[in-house]
C-alpha positions in Angstrom: 42.2 133.9 95.1 38.6 134.7 94.6 37.0 134.3 91.2 32.9 133.8 90.1 32.0 130.6 89.0 28.7 128.8 88.4 28.5 126.3 91.2 25.8 123.2 91.1 25.0 122.9 94.7 23.3 119.5 94.3 21.5 117.3 91.6 18.4 119.1 90.4 19.1 122.4 92.1 19.6 125.8 90.1 23.2 126.7 89.2 24.5 129.8 91.8 26.8 132.2 90.5 29.0 133.0 93.6 32.4 133.4 94.4 35.1 130.9 94.9 38.2 130.1 96.4 40.6 128.5 93.6 44.1 127.4 95.0 47.3 128.1 93.1 48.2 125.1 90.8 50.3 122.5 92.4 53.0 120.2 91.0 51.6 118.9 87.4 49.1 121.6 87.4 47.8 124.6 85.3 46.2 127.5 86.3 43.8 129.4 83.3 42.2 132.3 82.7 39.0 131.4 80.8 38.2 133.4 77.9 35.6 131.7 76.6 33.0 128.6 77.7 30.3 126.5 75.9 27.3 125.7 77.6 26.7 122.5 76.5 23.8 119.7 76.9 26.3 117.5 79.0 26.6 120.0 81.5 22.7 120.2 81.3 23.1 116.3 81.8 25.4 116.7 84.8 22.6 119.2 86.6 20.0 116.7 86.1 21.6 113.7 87.3 21.7 111.7 83.6 25.3 111.9 84.1 26.3 111.2 87.9 29.4 113.5 89.4 30.1 114.5 92.5 28.8 117.5 94.1 28.7 120.5 94.6 30.5 121.3 91.6 31.5 123.9 89.0 30.4 123.0 86.0 31.8 123.6 82.2 33.8 121.7 80.3 34.0 122.6 77.1 36.4 126.1 77.3 39.6 128.0 76.2 41.9 130.4 78.0 45.5 131.9 78.7 47.8 130.1 80.9 48.4 132.1 84.0 50.6 130.2 86.0 51.9 126.6 86.1 53.0 124.1 88.8 56.3 122.1 89.5 57.1 120.0 86.4 54.6 121.1 83.8 56.8 122.2 80.8 54.5 122.0 77.4 52.9 125.3 78.6 54.1 128.1 80.5 52.2 131.5 81.4 51.0 133.3 78.3 50.1 130.1 76.2 46.7 130.0 74.6 45.1 126.7 75.6 42.0 124.5 74.7 40.8 122.6 77.6 40.5 118.9 77.3 37.9 117.4 79.5 38.8 114.0 79.2 42.4 113.3 79.4 43.3 110.0 78.6 46.0 108.0 81.0 48.1 105.9 78.5 47.9 103.1 80.6 44.7 101.6 80.6 43.2 98.7 78.6 41.6 101.0 76.2 44.5 103.2 76.0 46.7 100.6 75.2 44.1 99.6 72.2 45.0 103.2 71.1 40.9 103.5 72.2 41.7 107.0 74.4 38.2 108.4 74.1 37.5 105.4 76.2 40.0 106.2 78.8 38.9 104.2 82.2 40.6 106.7 84.2 40.0 109.7 82.2 37.4 111.3 84.7 38.9 110.5 88.1 39.9 114.5 88.5 36.3 115.0 88.9 36.2 113.3 92.5 38.7 115.9 93.3 38.6 118.8 95.7 38.9 121.8 93.0 37.8 124.9 95.0 35.7 125.8 98.0 33.3 128.3 98.8 33.6 131.3 101.1 32.4 129.4 104.0 34.7 126.3 103.1 32.6 123.9 101.6 34.5 121.9 98.6 33.7 122.0 95.4 34.5 119.2 92.7 35.4 120.1 89.4 32.2 118.7 87.3 34.0 117.0 84.1 37.2 117.8 85.3 37.8 121.3 84.0 35.4 123.5 85.8 35.2 125.7 82.8 31.8 127.9 84.4 34.4 130.0 86.0 36.6 133.4 85.3 39.8 131.1 85.9 40.5 127.5 86.7 43.1 124.9 88.0 43.3 121.8 86.1 45.9 118.6 85.7 48.4 119.6 83.0 47.1 116.8 81.0 43.6 119.0 80.6 45.4 121.7 78.3 46.3 121.5 74.7 48.5 124.3 73.2 46.0 126.3 70.6 47.6 126.0 67.4 47.9 129.4 65.5 45.2 131.2 63.5 42.3 129.9 65.6 40.1 132.8 67.8 40.8 132.2 71.3 37.2 132.6 71.9 35.9 130.7 69.6 38.2 128.0 70.2 36.3 127.0 73.4 34.2 124.7 70.9 37.0 122.6 69.6 37.3 120.8 73.3 33.6 119.2 72.9 31.4 120.3 70.1 33.6 120.2 67.0 35.7 117.3 68.2 32.4 115.4 69.1 30.8 116.1 65.8 33.5 115.8 63.5 34.6 112.6 65.1 31.3 111.0 64.9 32.0 112.0 60.9 35.3 110.8 60.4 35.8 108.8 63.0 32.9 106.8 64.3 30.9 106.9 61.0 33.4 107.4 58.8 31.5 109.4 55.9 33.0 108.9 52.4 32.9 111.7 49.5 29.5 110.9 48.0 27.6 109.4 50.8 24.4 110.7 52.0 23.9 111.5 55.8 20.7 112.4 57.9 21.9 114.6 61.0 19.3 114.1 64.3 19.2 117.4 66.4 20.6 120.8 65.3 22.5 121.8 68.4 25.8 122.8 69.1 27.1 119.2 68.5 24.7 118.3 65.0 25.6 122.0 63.8 29.5 120.5 64.1 28.3 117.6 62.8 26.6 119.1 59.3 29.6 121.4 58.8 31.9 118.1 59.3 29.4 115.9 56.6 30.2 119.0 54.3 33.8 118.7 54.9 34.0 115.0 54.3 32.0 115.4 51.0 28.5 114.2 51.5 26.5 114.7 48.3 23.4 114.9 50.4 22.9 116.5 54.0 19.6 116.0 55.9 19.4 118.2 59.0 16.5 117.0 61.2 15.1 118.9 64.3 11.8 119.3 66.3 12.1 123.5 65.7 11.2 125.0 62.4 13.6 127.8 63.4 16.6 126.1 63.3 16.6 125.5 59.1 18.3 128.5 58.8 21.2 127.6 61.2 21.4 124.0 59.7 21.4 125.5 55.9 24.4 127.9 57.0 26.2 124.8 58.0 25.7 122.7 55.2 22.5 121.0 55.1 21.0 120.5 52.2 17.3 119.6 53.1 15.9 120.3 56.5 13.1 117.7 57.9 10.8 118.7 60.9 11.0 115.5 63.3 8.0 113.5 63.2 6.7 110.2 63.1 7.1 110.3 59.7 10.9 111.4 59.3 11.9 107.9 58.2 9.5 108.3 55.5 10.6 111.5 54.3 14.2 110.8 54.1 14.0 107.9 52.1 11.8 109.8 49.9 14.6 112.0 49.8 17.0 109.5 49.0 15.3 107.3 46.3 13.6 105.1 48.9 16.6 104.3 49.9 17.2 105.6 53.3 21.0 107.5 54.3 24.0 105.9 53.9 24.6 107.3 57.6 22.7 108.7 60.1 24.0 110.7 63.2 22.0 111.1 66.4 22.5 113.7 68.6 19.7 114.3 70.7 20.3 110.9 73.5 16.0 109.8 72.8 15.0 106.8 72.4 12.5 108.1 69.6 15.1 109.8 67.5 17.8 107.1 67.8 14.8 104.8 66.3 14.1 107.3 63.9 17.8 107.6 62.9 17.8 104.0 62.6 14.6 103.6 60.2 16.0 106.6 58.3 19.3 104.5 57.3 19.3 102.1 54.0 19.9 98.4 54.2 23.7 98.0 54.8 24.4 101.9 56.2 25.5 103.0 59.4 23.8 104.6 62.4 26.0 106.4 65.1 24.7 108.0 68.5 26.5 110.4 69.8 23.7 111.9 72.0 23.4 111.1 75.7 20.1 109.7 77.0 18.8 108.3 80.0 18.2 104.9 81.6 14.7 105.5 81.0 15.2 106.1 77.2 14.7 102.2 75.9 15.1 101.2 72.3 13.7 98.6 71.2 14.8 95.9 68.2 13.4 92.6 66.7 15.7 90.2 65.8 14.3 89.7 62.2 15.2 93.6 61.1 18.5 93.4 62.8 19.2 90.3 60.4 17.0 92.4 57.5 18.3 95.5 57.2 22.3 94.8 58.0 22.5 98.0 59.3 25.7 98.8 61.8 24.1 100.7 64.9 27.2 102.2 66.8 27.8 104.4 70.2 30.1 107.3 69.8 32.1 109.1 73.1 33.7 112.3 72.4 33.2 111.6 68.6 35.9 108.7 69.0 38.7 111.3 69.0 41.8 112.0 70.5 42.1 115.8 71.2 46.0 115.8 71.0 45.9 114.5 67.5 42.6 116.2 66.4 42.8 119.6 67.4 45.8 120.6 65.2 43.9 118.9 62.7 40.5 121.1 63.3 42.4 124.3 63.7 43.8 123.3 59.9 40.3 123.3 58.9 39.6 126.8 60.7 42.4 128.4 59.1 41.9 127.1 55.4 37.9 128.1 55.8 36.4 124.8 55.8 34.7 124.9 59.3 33.4 128.3 60.8 33.5 128.0 64.7 31.2 131.3 64.7 28.4 129.6 63.0 28.3 127.4 66.0 27.4 129.9 68.2 23.9 131.1 68.6 24.6 133.8 71.6 27.1 135.1 73.2 26.4 135.3 77.1 27.7 136.3 80.4 28.6 133.8 83.0 25.5 135.2 84.9 23.3 134.3 82.0 24.4 130.5 82.4 21.0 129.3 83.8 19.0 131.0 81.3 21.0 129.1 78.7 20.1 126.1 80.5 16.3 126.7 80.5 16.7 127.6 76.6 18.4 124.2 76.2 15.3 122.1 77.8 13.0 124.1 75.5 15.1 123.0 72.4 16.2 126.5 71.3 19.4 127.4 69.8 22.6 125.7 68.9 25.4 126.7 71.1 25.6 129.6 74.1 28.9 130.5 74.5 29.9 132.3 77.6 32.5 135.0 77.1 34.7 136.5 79.9 
């Protein structure tokens, strides 16, 4: 069956909106008609080679939709089931999974090497980060779909698949923000906005948003920021001034650049926690001297997929949505069509907006 999709022909080449031939679901597979897909910075990292996956590929890893068909052996969903796509399904058997660290599963991205679909001329296409959500429909492994709990709008639910899980997990699982603590969030994109909301849910007493763009202040404050700081070489000094010269208890870096990671570290109080969510390239080198590591006693940690277990956390996030604590629509800066994804990539490169949502 032919469907339209956004295809990455090769690393560093613009996306092409084209028709692809999608197969019927085989054993253990599910076919999903997409309702929406989020345009995430990780997709940009795939297209420019920061993160390596086989190409050509159908990108898109943050999505939600409705099951239209299932293959043999699939029992947890059926045609008509509303689902959230899970781009990093855990295998349950590797060392990380045995430790309960399913977000570090060694086999989570094995599906990216498989043939997902074909172009009209027969060229094999891979599924990007497993789920190929930049398409009208997709076929995925059954482990890549989670039933959507009731009370969450299907279109907005696409953001649960990455931005919200990552931002919520960075606050609640990685940094473990406690009520009354102070938090700084570096980068007000989709993940940053989710992180701001999550810090508010955690009961942070002061939430400082940092970004290079003054236009994002309104978005940041709507998401829960109590203060807004324009990023500069003086950012750590400004944040210490807002926190009694101490620095914040927790900094969450959502950009993936050496300069912002270093600023987040310097903005954290002595004994505080700095969590890095942003995905940076190998050329982004961050340096520390031995004395400062000892003296400041800070914790610096990476955070993959929010250190989240989607099967556990999606129902929890749905409860926050139903109770009005988490506003998914506030994370969306524009709703676009499939053909607008290349322009959305350009906007991300220019540092514009929070999260574009492709609505099918």
